[in-house]
C-alpha positions, 0 to 999 in steps of 0.5 A: 977109293978112286976106282969106286967113287964117282969121278968129279974130274969133268966138274973141275975141268969144264966151266960150262958143265959146272954151270949146267950142273949147278943150275940143274941141281937147284931147278931139279930140287924145285921140280921134285916139290911139284912132282909130289905136290901135283899127285897129292893135290889130285888124290886129295881132291878125288881120292882115286889112284885112277885119277892120279894115273889119268892126270899123269897120262894127260901130261904125256902128249904135250911131253912127247910133243915138247921133247920132239920139238925140243930135239929138232930145235936143239939141232937147229938153234943155239942151245944156251938160248933155248935153255934160258927161254924154256926155264922162263916158261917153266917158271911162269907155269909154276907161278900159275900153279901156285896161284891156283893152289892159293885160291879158296877153291882150286880149279881141278881142270886148271891143275890138269891143264897147267901140269900138262903144259909144264910137262910139255915145256920140261919135255922141250928142255930135256933133250937139249940138256941131254944132248949138250952134255957130250959137247961140254966134256971129252968123250972118255968122260961121258960115263963120269959126266952122266954119273955126276948128272945122276948124283945131282938128279937124285940128290935134288929128288931126295931133298925135294921129295922129303921137304915136299912132305913137310911143306904139304903138312905144315905150310900148304900146296902153294908153297911147293909151286912158289919155290919151284918157280924160284928155282927156274929163275936160278936155272935161267941165270946159271945157263945164261953165263954159259958160252953159246952152244951153236948147232952142229951141221947145217939145218936151215933148209930142213923144216922142223917136222921133216927134221923130227921125221928124220930123227925117227927114221934114224932110230928105226935104222939103229938097233942099239937105240931101239934096245935102249928105249925098249928096256927102259920103257918096260921097266917104267910102264910095269915096274914103277907104281908111282901113281899108287904112292898116295894110296900106299901112304894113306891107306896101307901104311896109314901115314900122311903127307910126310910118309908120302914124301918119304916114298917119293924120296926113297928111290932117290936115296938109293939112287944117290948112294949108288951114283956116288960109287959109280966109278966101277961102271966105266970098266964094265964089259957087255954093258947091255947085259948088266942093264938087263940084269939090273932091270930084272932086279928093279922088278923084283924089288917092286914085287917085294914092295907090294907084298910086304906091308911094312913101311921100312921094308917098302922104303928099302925096296924102293931104295934098292930099285933106285940104286939099280936104276942109276946103273941102268941109266948111266949105261943106257946113256953111255951106250946110246950117246956112243952109238949116234952122230952129233947131227942127230944127237938132240933129236935122238935124245928127244925120243929118249926123253919121250921114252924115259919120261913118258914110260912112267906116265903110262905106268901111272895109268897102268898101275892106277887102272889095275889098282881100281879093278883089283887092289893096290897090292896086286897092281904093285906085285903084278907090275914087278913080275911083268917088268922081269918078264919084259926084260927076258923077252927083250933078251930073246928079241935082241940077243945082240944086246945081251952078248955084244954091246960094250 
């Protein structure tokens, strides 16, 4: 089934791409443990979905700042060195999170601060990684490379989230953070074996803040980038009720940490299933049109998730949403990376990362606030319909994205 299954050719042909993928696979597994552990710890201490949303929102400013600085530094300095340094910083922060969780009375304020700092460090590394992929493979291998990236992201997400639920129930919070710290050490080691990745062009005379400003100016002049960012921001803000997962698991499904782990793992399971059969995406014409359609499908799946209070139906809806997100992610990355020059690649990737990772945090606040004002179910359902409406409005505003982008 060569035309259907994901093409793993880039892994066979490019050593540095293999090293990056291997390191990320291990590291993302550890990060998935923390993604479940932090909101669980917040909800356990506050019993409030709104606080889960606030904790996530507090991570947004350092995440955006980190991604913007990471993009600027990635266009100026050796990216391999930046990979290693950011991995070490993230590992240290995970160790401190583990120590905080190990105390008899963990400090809630410390948890919020440490999670925010980790988001900033992760934001710094993210755009560098995204901008590096096109430099490690050939141009006609980009769809395959980003599809492989989706496979490892979602494999790590599924396994990590499921194991996190077991660890939280059987061992404790600190175990998730300790394992995460170890995986960052593996990532630092793997990337240290890569060849140097020097910046393209000359940036020595350009101040970092000016470089960041130039990146925003470049995006404002690029309608493709604007459409790619807005369609994803719409889906993540309105159609991802991640902050409500603890409440859904504990109060609607009347489960425990294991059910919570399944809720976090379900989107990744659907995404992985789709990522394994993305061979057909390279032949898609009018890619922008398919992006809009799958975002609408995402919103519909989330609406059903909120309407039907049956655990297996909810998990299936989250799986369907994850599958649609893979299609959208692969196409959006391919469209964006094909529309920008390498001189701005890290900075544009930084803005993209701010959208991709900042959108869910805004969505956490939105869903948590609506749930606290009305109900958990209303928040999920209204967000799904708002996601569909937002995609329709984007088509009305950027008709070229529907008709022209290939």
